Every structure is written in structure tokens, then in C-alpha cells.
C-alpha positions as CSV (number, residue, x, y, z in Angstrom):
1,M,112.2,84.2,76.5
2,L,109.9,86.4,78.6
3,N,110.2,89.2,81.0
4,L,107.2,90.7,82.9
5,A,108.8,94.1,82.3
6,T,107.5,93.9,78.7
7,V,104.0,94.8,80.1
8,L,105.4,98.3,80.6
9,E,107.8,98.4,77.6
10,S,105.2,97.5,75.0
11,S,102.9,100.3,76.1
12,A,105.8,102.8,76.3
13,R,106.7,102.0,72.7
14,K,103.2,102.4,71.5
15,S,102.2,105.5,73.5
16,P,105.3,107.2,75.0
17,G,103.5,110.5,75.5
18,A,100.4,109.0,77.1
19,T,100.0,109.6,80.9
20,A,100.8,106.5,82.8
21,I,100.6,107.7,86.4
22,T,99.0,110.6,88.2
23,F,99.8,111.3,91.8
24,P,99.0,114.5,93.8
25,G,101.3,117.1,92.3
26,R,102.8,114.8,89.7
27,S,102.1,113.3,86.3
28,V,104.3,110.7,84.5
29,T,104.1,109.5,80.9
30,Y,104.7,105.9,79.8
31,G,107.9,107.0,78.1
32,E,109.2,108.6,81.3
33,T,108.1,105.6,83.5
34,D,110.0,103.2,81.2
35,A,113.1,105.5,81.1
36,L,113.2,105.7,84.9
37,A,112.8,101.9,85.2
38,Q,115.7,101.6,82.8
39,Q,117.9,103.8,85.0
40,V,117.0,101.7,88.0
41,A,118.1,98.6,86.2
42,A,121.3,100.2,85.0
43,G,122.0,101.3,88.5
44,L,121.5,97.8,89.8
45,R,123.9,96.4,87.2
46,A,126.5,99.1,88.0
47,A,126.3,98.1,91.6
48,G,127.3,94.6,90.7
49,I,123.8,93.0,91.1
50,Q,123.3,90.0,88.8
51,P,120.2,88.6,87.1
52,G,118.3,86.2,89.3
53,Q,119.2,87.9,92.6
54,R,116.4,89.1,94.8
55,I,115.7,92.7,95.7
56,A,113.3,93.8,98.4
57,L,110.9,96.7,97.9
58,C,109.0,98.4,100.7
59,S,107.0,101.5,99.9
60,P,103.5,102.8,100.1
61,N,101.7,103.8,96.9
62,L,104.1,106.2,95.2
63,P,105.3,106.5,91.6
64,E,108.7,105.3,92.9
65,F,107.3,101.9,93.8
66,I,106.4,101.4,90.1
67,F,109.8,102.7,88.8
68,V,111.7,100.4,91.1
69,Y,109.4,97.4,90.6
70,F,109.9,97.5,86.8
71,G,113.6,98.4,87.1
72,I,114.2,95.3,89.2
73,L,112.5,93.2,86.5
74,K,114.4,94.8,83.7
75,A,117.6,93.9,85.5
76,G,116.5,90.3,85.4
77,C,116.2,90.3,89.2
78,V,113.3,89.1,91.4
79,V,111.0,91.6,93.2
80,V,110.3,90.9,96.9
81,P,107.5,93.4,97.9
82,F,107.1,94.2,101.6
83,N,104.0,95.2,103.5
84,V,104.8,98.6,105.0
85,L,103.0,97.8,108.2
86,L,105.3,95.0,109.3
87,A,107.3,95.1,112.5
88,E,111.1,95.0,112.6
89,D,111.3,91.2,113.3
90,E,109.0,90.5,110.4
91,F,111.1,92.7,108.1
92,A,114.3,90.9,109.2
93,Y,112.8,87.5,108.7
94,I,111.6,88.1,105.2
95,L,114.9,89.7,104.2
96,E,116.8,86.7,105.5
97,D,114.4,84.1,104.2
98,S,114.2,85.5,100.7
99,G,117.9,85.9,100.4
100,A,117.5,89.5,99.2
101,V,120.8,91.2,98.4
102,G,119.3,94.7,98.1
103,F,116.6,96.7,99.8
104,F,114.6,99.7,98.5
105,C,112.8,101.2,101.5
106,F,110.6,104.3,101.8
107,E,112.1,106.9,104.2
108,G,108.9,106.8,106.2
109,T,106.9,109.4,108.1
110,E,106.0,110.1,111.7
111,E,102.8,108.1,111.2
112,L,104.5,105.4,109.2
113,P,108.1,104.8,110.5
114,V,108.9,102.2,107.9
115,G,112.3,103.8,107.1
116,E,113.5,103.3,110.7
117,T,112.1,99.8,110.8
118,G,113.7,98.9,107.5
119,R,117.1,100.2,108.5
120,K,117.1,98.2,111.7
121,A,116.0,95.1,109.9
122,F,118.7,95.6,107.2
123,A,121.4,96.0,109.9
124,R,120.4,92.5,111.2
125,T,120.5,90.8,107.8
126,E,124.1,89.7,106.9
127,G,123.3,88.7,103.3
128,C,121.6,92.0,102.3
129,R,124.4,94.3,101.1
130,W,122.7,97.3,99.5
131,F,120.2,99.7,101.0
132,W,118.5,102.5,99.0
133,S,116.2,105.0,100.7
134,I,113.2,106.2,98.7
135,A,113.0,109.8,99.9
136,L,110.4,112.4,98.8
137,D,113.1,115.1,98.7
138,P,115.4,114.5,95.7
139,Q,118.3,116.2,97.6
140,A,117.9,114.0,100.7
141,P,121.1,112.4,101.9
142,A,121.6,108.7,102.5
143,P,120.1,107.7,105.8
144,F,123.3,106.0,107.2
145,Q,126.9,105.3,106.2
146,G,127.0,102.7,103.4
147,A,123.5,103.3,102.2
148,S,122.4,105.3,99.2
149,T,119.1,106.9,97.9
150,F,116.9,106.1,95.0
151,R,117.7,109.5,93.5
152,A,121.4,109.0,93.8
153,L,121.0,105.6,92.1
154,L,119.4,107.4,89.1
155,R,121.9,110.2,89.0
156,D,124.8,107.7,88.7
157,A,123.1,105.3,86.3
158,A,123.3,105.1,82.5
159,D,120.3,106.4,80.6
160,S,119.7,103.2,78.7
161,F,119.6,99.5,79.5
162,D,118.8,96.4,77.6
163,T,116.2,94.4,79.5
164,V,117.5,91.0,80.5
165,D,115.8,88.0,78.9
166,R,114.3,85.6,81.3
167,S,112.6,82.2,80.9
168,G,108.9,82.2,81.5
169,E,109.4,79.7,84.3
170,D,111.9,82.0,86.1
171,T,110.7,83.6,89.3
172,A,109.6,87.3,88.8
173,V,108.1,88.1,92.1
174,I,108.1,86.5,95.6
175,L,105.0,87.4,97.7
176,Y,105.1,86.5,101.3
177,T,101.9,85.0,102.7
178,S,101.3,83.9,106.2
179,G,101.0,80.2,107.1
180,T,99.6,78.1,109.9
181,T,103.1,77.6,111.3
182,G,103.2,81.3,112.1
183,R,106.0,82.1,109.7
184,P,105.2,83.6,106.3
185,K,106.1,81.6,103.2
186,G,107.4,83.1,100.0
187,A,105.1,82.3,97.0
188,E,107.3,82.3,93.9
189,L,105.3,83.7,90.9
190,T,106.9,83.3,87.5
191,H,107.0,85.6,84.5
192,T,104.5,83.3,82.8
193,N,102.1,83.3,85.8
194,L,102.0,87.1,86.0
195,V,101.9,87.9,82.3
196,L,99.1,85.5,81.5
197,N,97.0,86.6,84.5
198,T,97.6,90.2,83.4
199,V,96.5,89.5,79.9
200,V,93.4,87.6,81.0
201,L,92.4,90.4,83.4
202,A,92.8,93.1,80.8
203,E,90.6,91.2,78.4
204,L,88.0,90.3,81.0
205,T,87.5,93.9,82.0
206,I,87.9,95.3,78.5
207,L,90.5,97.8,79.7
208,S,91.8,100.4,77.2
209,E,93.8,103.6,77.0
210,Q,90.6,105.4,77.8
211,D,90.4,103.9,81.3
212,R,91.5,105.7,84.4
213,I,92.1,103.2,87.2
214,L,92.1,104.3,90.8
215,V,95.0,102.7,92.6
216,V,94.3,103.0,96.3
217,L,94.9,99.3,97.1
218,P,98.5,98.8,98.3
219,L,100.8,98.0,95.4
220,F,102.8,95.7,97.6
221,H,99.7,93.4,97.7
222,V,99.0,91.1,94.8
223,F,95.5,92.6,94.3
224,G,96.8,96.1,93.6
225,Q,100.0,95.0,91.9
226,V,98.4,92.7,89.3
227,V,94.7,93.6,88.9
228,L,95.4,97.3,88.8
229,M,99.0,98.1,88.0
230,L,100.0,95.4,85.6
231,A,96.6,95.0,83.8
232,G,96.3,98.8,83.6
233,F,99.8,99.2,82.1
234,L,99.2,96.4,79.6
235,A,96.1,98.3,78.3
236,R,97.9,101.7,78.4
237,S,95.4,102.9,80.9
238,R,96.1,105.8,83.4
239,L,96.9,104.8,87.0
240,V,95.4,107.4,89.4
241,V,97.6,106.5,92.4
242,M,96.7,107.4,96.0
243,A,99.0,106.8,99.0
244,R,96.2,106.0,101.4
245,F,92.5,105.4,101.6
246,E,90.4,108.3,102.8
247,P,86.8,108.3,101.6
248,A,86.6,112.1,101.0
249,D,89.9,112.0,99.1
250,V,88.8,109.0,97.0
251,F,85.6,110.7,95.9
252,E,87.6,113.9,95.1
253,R,90.1,112.0,92.9
254,I,87.4,110.0,91.2
255,A,85.6,113.3,90.2
256,A,88.8,115.2,89.3
257,E,90.3,112.4,87.2
258,E,87.1,111.0,85.8
259,V,88.0,107.5,87.2
260,T,86.4,104.6,85.2
261,V,87.7,101.6,87.2
262,L,87.4,101.2,91.0
263,A,88.6,98.1,92.8
264,G,88.9,97.4,96.5
265,V,88.5,95.1,99.4
266,P,85.0,95.0,101.0
267,T,86.1,97.3,103.9
268,M,86.9,100.0,101.4
269,Y,83.4,99.9,100.0
270,W,82.1,99.9,103.6
271,G,84.2,103.0,104.3
272,L,82.7,104.8,101.2
273,L,79.2,103.8,102.2
274,T,79.7,104.9,105.8
275,Y,81.1,108.3,104.7
276,V,78.2,109.2,102.5
277,E,75.7,108.1,105.2
278,S,77.4,110.6,107.5
279,Q,77.0,113.4,104.8
280,P,73.3,113.6,104.1
281,D,73.7,116.5,101.7
282,L,75.8,114.4,99.3
283,D,74.3,113.1,96.1
284,A,75.6,109.6,96.4
285,K,74.4,108.4,93.1
286,G,76.5,111.0,91.3
287,L,79.7,110.3,93.1
288,L,80.7,107.2,91.0
289,E,79.0,108.3,87.8
290,T,82.2,108.0,85.7
291,V,83.0,104.5,87.0
292,R,82.1,101.7,84.6
293,I,83.7,98.9,86.7
294,C,83.5,98.3,90.4
295,A,85.3,95.2,91.4
296,T,86.0,93.6,94.8
297,G,88.2,90.8,96.2
298,G,90.5,90.0,99.0
299,A,87.6,88.8,101.1
300,A,84.0,87.9,100.6
301,M,81.8,90.9,100.6
302,P,78.7,90.6,102.9
303,L,75.6,90.5,100.7
304,E,74.0,93.3,102.7
305,V,77.0,95.6,102.2
306,L,77.1,94.7,98.5
307,R,73.4,95.5,98.0
308,A,73.7,98.8,100.0
309,V,76.7,99.9,97.9
310,E,74.9,99.1,94.6
311,D,71.7,100.8,95.7
312,R,73.4,103.9,97.2
313,F,75.9,104.5,94.3
314,D,73.8,103.1,91.4
315,V,76.7,100.7,90.4
316,T,77.2,97.0,90.0
317,V,80.0,95.4,92.0
318,L,81.7,92.5,90.4
319,E,83.3,89.9,92.7
320,G,86.3,87.8,92.1
321,Y,88.4,85.2,93.9
322,G,92.1,84.7,94.1
323,L,95.2,84.3,96.3
324,S,98.8,85.3,96.3
325,E,99.7,81.8,95.2
326,T,97.5,82.1,92.1
327,S,98.9,85.3,90.7
328,P,96.1,86.2,91.9
329,V,92.8,85.8,89.9
330,V,91.2,82.4,89.7
331,S,87.6,83.4,89.0
332,F,85.6,86.6,88.2
333,N,82.1,87.7,87.3
334,N,82.6,88.6,83.7
335,L,81.2,91.8,82.2
336,D,79.6,89.8,79.3
337,A,78.0,87.2,81.5
338,E,75.3,87.0,84.2
339,R,76.5,88.5,87.5
340,R,75.4,86.4,90.5
341,A,75.5,88.4,93.7
342,G,77.4,86.6,96.4
343,S,79.4,84.5,93.9
344,A,83.0,84.9,93.0
345,G,82.2,84.1,89.4
346,R,83.5,81.5,87.1
347,A,87.1,80.3,86.4
348,V,89.0,82.7,84.1
349,W,90.6,81.5,80.9
350,G,93.2,78.7,81.3
351,V,92.3,78.0,84.9
352,E,90.3,75.1,86.3
353,M,88.6,74.9,89.7
354,R,87.3,71.9,91.5
355,I,85.6,71.3,94.9
356,V,87.0,68.3,96.8
357,D,86.3,66.4,100.0
358,P,89.0,65.7,102.7
359,D,90.3,62.8,100.6
360,D,90.6,65.0,97.5
361,N,87.7,63.4,95.7
362,P,85.7,65.7,93.4
363,L,82.3,66.8,94.8
364,P,79.2,67.5,92.7
365,A,77.6,70.9,92.2
366,G,76.1,72.4,95.3
367,E,78.2,70.4,97.8
368,T,80.7,72.2,100.0
369,G,84.4,71.2,100.1
370,E,87.9,72.6,99.6
371,V,88.5,74.8,96.6
372,V,91.4,73.5,94.5
373,V,92.9,75.1,91.4
374,R,95.2,74.3,88.5
375,G,96.3,76.3,85.5
376,H,98.7,79.0,84.4
377,C,98.1,81.1,87.5
378,V,99.4,78.6,90.0
379,M,102.7,79.6,91.6
380,K,106.0,77.8,91.0
381,G,106.1,76.9,94.7
382,Y,107.0,78.1,98.2
383,L,110.6,79.4,98.3
384,N,112.9,76.8,100.0
385,R,110.0,74.8,101.2
386,P,109.6,71.7,99.1
387,E,107.5,69.8,101.7
388,A,105.0,72.7,102.0
389,T,104.9,73.0,98.2
390,A,104.2,69.3,97.8
391,E,101.5,69.4,100.4
392,A,99.8,72.4,98.8
393,M,100.1,71.0,95.2
394,R,99.2,67.4,95.9
395,G,97.6,65.6,93.0
396,G,98.5,68.4,90.6
397,W,96.0,70.8,92.1
398,F,96.8,73.8,94.4
399,H,94.8,73.4,97.6
400,T,93.6,76.8,98.6
401,G,92.4,76.0,102.2
402,D,89.1,77.7,101.4
403,L,85.8,76.0,101.6
404,G,83.2,76.7,98.9
405,Y,80.8,75.2,96.4
406,M,80.1,75.6,92.7
407,D,76.6,75.7,91.2
408,A,75.7,73.8,88.0
409,E,76.9,76.6,85.8
410,G,80.3,76.8,87.4
411,Y,79.9,79.9,89.6
412,L,82.0,79.7,92.7
413,Y,80.7,80.6,96.2
414,I,83.2,80.9,99.1
415,V,81.5,79.9,102.4
416,D,84.3,79.5,104.9
417,R,88.0,78.6,105.4
418,L,89.5,75.3,106.2
419,K,92.1,76.9,108.4
420,D,91.7,79.5,111.0
421,M,92.9,82.4,109.0
422,V,91.2,85.8,109.8
423,I,90.8,88.4,107.1
424,R,90.8,91.8,108.8
425,G,90.2,94.7,106.4
426,G,91.5,92.6,103.4
427,Y,94.7,91.6,105.2
428,N,95.3,87.9,106.0
429,V,96.1,87.2,109.7
430,Y,96.8,83.7,111.0
431,P,95.9,83.3,114.7
432,R,98.8,80.9,115.3
433,E,101.3,83.7,114.5
434,V,99.6,86.0,117.0
435,E,99.4,83.3,119.6
436,E,103.1,82.7,119.4
437,V,103.7,86.3,120.2
438,L,101.2,86.4,123.1
439,I,102.6,83.3,124.7
440,E,106.0,85.0,124.9
441,H,104.7,87.3,127.6
442,P,105.8,85.9,131.0
443,E,102.4,86.3,132.5
444,V,100.5,84.5,129.8
445,S,99.9,80.9,130.6
446,L,97.7,79.9,127.7
447,C,96.0,81.7,124.8
448,A,93.8,81.3,121.8
449,V,93.0,83.7,119.0
450,I,90.0,83.7,116.7
451,G,88.2,85.9,114.3
452,V,84.9,87.5,115.2
453,P,82.5,89.4,113.0
454,H,83.2,93.1,112.7
455,E,81.0,95.7,110.9
456,Q,83.9,97.7,109.5
457,Y,86.8,95.3,109.0
458,G,84.8,92.1,108.2
459,E,86.6,90.3,111.0
460,E,88.4,91.4,114.1
461,L,90.9,89.4,116.2
462,K,89.8,88.3,119.7
463,A,92.3,86.8,122.1
464,F,91.3,84.5,125.0
465,I,94.1,84.6,127.6
466,V,94.7,82.5,130.7
467,R,97.0,84.4,133.1
468,E,99.8,82.8,135.1
469,P,98.7,82.3,138.8
470,G,98.9,85.5,140.7
471,S,99.1,87.7,137.6
472,D,97.0,90.9,137.2
473,L,97.9,91.3,133.5
474,D,95.5,93.7,131.9
475,T,94.3,94.6,128.4
476,E,96.5,97.7,128.0
477,T,99.6,95.8,128.9
478,I,99.0,92.9,126.5
479,T,98.0,95.2,123.7
480,A,101.2,97.2,124.1
481,F,103.2,94.0,124.2
482,T,101.8,92.6,120.9
483,R,101.9,96.0,119.1
484,E,105.7,96.1,119.6
485,R,106.2,92.7,118.0
486,I,103.7,92.3,115.1
487,A,102.2,94.5,112.4
488,A,99.4,96.9,113.5
489,Y,96.7,95.1,111.6
490,K,97.5,91.8,113.4
491,Y,97.3,92.5,117.1
492,P,94.0,91.6,118.8
493,R,91.7,94.5,119.6
494,I,89.4,92.3,121.8
495,I,90.9,90.6,124.9
496,E,89.1,88.3,127.2
497,F,90.8,86.9,130.3
498,C,89.5,83.5,131.4
499,D,90.3,80.8,133.9
500,S,90.6,78.0,131.3
501,L,90.1,77.2,127.6
502,P,88.0,74.3,126.3
503,M,90.1,71.4,125.1
504,N,89.5,67.9,123.7
505,A,91.0,64.7,125.0
506,T,94.4,65.3,123.3
507,G,94.8,68.8,124.7
508,K,93.8,70.6,121.5
509,I,92.0,73.9,122.2
510,L,88.5,73.8,120.8
511,K,88.2,77.1,118.9
512,T,84.7,76.0,117.7
513,H,83.6,76.3,121.3
514,L,85.1,79.8,121.6
515,R,83.4,80.9,118.5
516,R,80.0,79.9,119.9
517,Q,80.4,82.2,122.9
518,P,78.3,85.4,122.8
């Protein structure tokens, strides 16, 4: 039997007094973290929630995210993390599709109205019966009749709870990842998937109780959740948690906490670099002097950015590759092996990679094709989507949809994507999903969305729109329309109105032609 919660429990038994989490104004030990997670689990059981049921969790980086995450696991339930930037319709869809029976939702702020969005989505979802507000004020009342709060759940719960045994093949976490159909799919990650990926990561990076890991990547995303939180907890490291990314604050926390591990998406490193370039009096080479590991993933880092970061901060940035469906890490540039700039490294222990042609035939070193993966990291499947699962897992290999090649020594290089996915600031956006929203506008006759290069975000979304005859639809109107219906990081910032779109003989829009336009 296996439960992912043992990642926390084993460290709490060995070092109960060691600091597990620091957050501005707060410090929590491993023993306290485990005890709070036990109370969450006891509260769920007291409410009548049974092992195997799914519980949604939507919160920015707060200690409460961690307490609730492990509490859900201890109760034998499945965690369904939410992106805090989603719109109401997206919340409601995931609550319904996942079959979540309970929902922990951050109360929100004026800048991040996730509490209001979550409440509205909950009200639309018949099968979701419990709602707990994660409020910063311990005395805060429930947000509406029939709801409760995280603190009330703890007050009414027993102080101890025996963690529910689960099979290694039981689902532990469901991560929603966008698909080309425009609707996100829930990738079911098992206890075995996540435990093994966590163990491999901790060993690869030689994490220990001496490490202090900056956690500014969102914990609802697989990168922050596994690479930082789970691997850090397994090694009894200290998590230095930040609610949001601001370069000045990041440098301040690194210095104050003597951070040793820094991981982020390329745009985060770009932000740090841009900040120091705007502050000529800063000694950039001293800003990361305590950091022994700089890692990046989520998108390919442009070589010029990587080199600038390494030169300016006097560090080495290690690149890796992974996906939500692979728990997430597939490959990494190991500390004890040659680092090859521009490469995502070699396959981690227990994982195989292969490059295949369109007929799934293996390709030799140096030839570009689709990256396919098999091993302990590959998901159980897409929730309630057997056909999509079979297509992705054909031949016993998970088909990533990414194009790349491997050199003779097995180093992986990602060069493009088979599908039209855009990675904006580390977030995956599928143009089809955006197009389906745009076409709902009564004055939009036809549209196409592509990704275009962007200095800060890596890629930006550009929409080509053909208006209905007689329409004077403008950029401001279409921007407001899309912002109301999809997450802020998804709406196109660049709009181009045109008379027609290039098509082939079957009526398919030729996005390759659009990408060639200046």
C-alpha cells in the first residue's frame, strides 16, 4: 500500500521541529504541518467524505495550500488543484468534469477575485456539496449559507487521524491540461507516479535538510507542486514560499533566507535579468551567491536569455523537460554529468524517451520527430476519456506532441511542437480554445489564433479576425469580450483585423502562412 502523504509524514517523524515552511510573517515546522494536514483529513471524514472521492483546491501559494493538499491525501481522497486565474466557466467545467464533491477556495483579493469566481462556479455545480473558504483572517465567517471555512474545519476536527492506505495505482492528483478540442482534460497521476518522480528528483538534485527552496512557482502547477514542494519535503528541506513573483521581493527573500535552490520558468529568469539591468548600482553577481541550483522548465529557455542569466548572476542554469501527464519530469541535466546548454538533459531513472516519425517508427540520433515517453512517470490516463487516453498512449508510449531530437549521448533537444499550443509565460494555451470564445462574438465571422515571439513571455497570442459584413468591431471590444470568458493569460493581446484568412482546398486555415507574416 502507498499514499503520497508519506512524503510529508516520514519527514515529520524524523525532524518534527525542523522548519518546513516560511512565509512572510509565518514559520511552520514539519510536525505542525503534518498535524494540520491530519486535522484537515479528520474534518473531511467527519463531514462524511469517503476515500477515493475528489476534492478541488484553488489557492495561490500559501501555507494553507500545503496543509489542505496533504490533508486530502491523508483522507484517501484525490486532489484536484485549480489555476487561480481561471474564469467562472472554466471553474465550473472542471468541478463538473472531475466529479469533485468538495471545494477549498481562497477567499480572494481585489486583484485576484478567485473567491467570488469560485463561489459562483460552485453554485452551478450540482454534484459539489461542500465549500470551504481559505480566509487569511482566522475569525472570518463563512462566505455564504451552507459553506464553511478552512479554520472552522480545523476547529471542529479531531487532533489525530490515521492516514488511509491506498494502492500505488490509485489516483492521487488530477491535473487539468488543455487539449486541442478546447476543453481541458484531467490527467490522472497515481501515488506511484508522484512518489517515484519525487524520489528521483530529490536524488538528482542531491536535496537535503540544509537546502532552502524558493517556492514562487504556483503550487497548483505540476512544476511547483512536485519539483519544489514534494521533492523538498521528502528531503526535509525548507520551503521559502512566496505568493507572487516580484523580482525585488525574490532577491530580498533569497538573501534573507539564504536560498539554495531556485527553479522557475524562463520568463521568471527574464524578469530577474530585466530588473537588475534597470538597477545599475546592484551587484548582480552577489544576488544569487547562496544558490547552488538554478533549474528551469515549463518551456524552452532561449539560449541568449540562458547565457545572459548565467553571465550576469554567475550561475549555471540546469534545464529539464516534462509535462503534467508525466508527473512531470522526463529528463534533466544532472549535477554529476555534463550540462549541455539548450538541451533538456537525459532521461531520468526509470524513464525511456524515443523520437518517432509520424508512423511511430523510431528515428536515429539527430533526426527530429515527436518525443514519446514510457516509464513510472506516465499518467494513468485522462479522466473519463478512454479514446483520448488510447490515442496518447498508443504502442505503449505516451505521445507528448512535442517535436525534438536526441544526440548520440541521449541528450534531448526540444525544437518545436506538433500541435499549435502556445506557451505564454510558462502557461500552456491552446489557440483552439481561444478561437471558440472569439467566434461566439456576433460580429466575428472567422478567426485564427497563433503564437508569436515575445521578449518577456516567450510567446504572445495573436488573433486574426474577419469581421461580419458591416461590422466596425474594434480591438478594445474584442479584448473585453474575451477577458470575461477565459483566464487572463489566455486572451490575445495582439489583434489584427483582415478581409480573409488563407485556406487550403478543404477549407482548413493555413496557420503556417499566418506565422510567416511580418
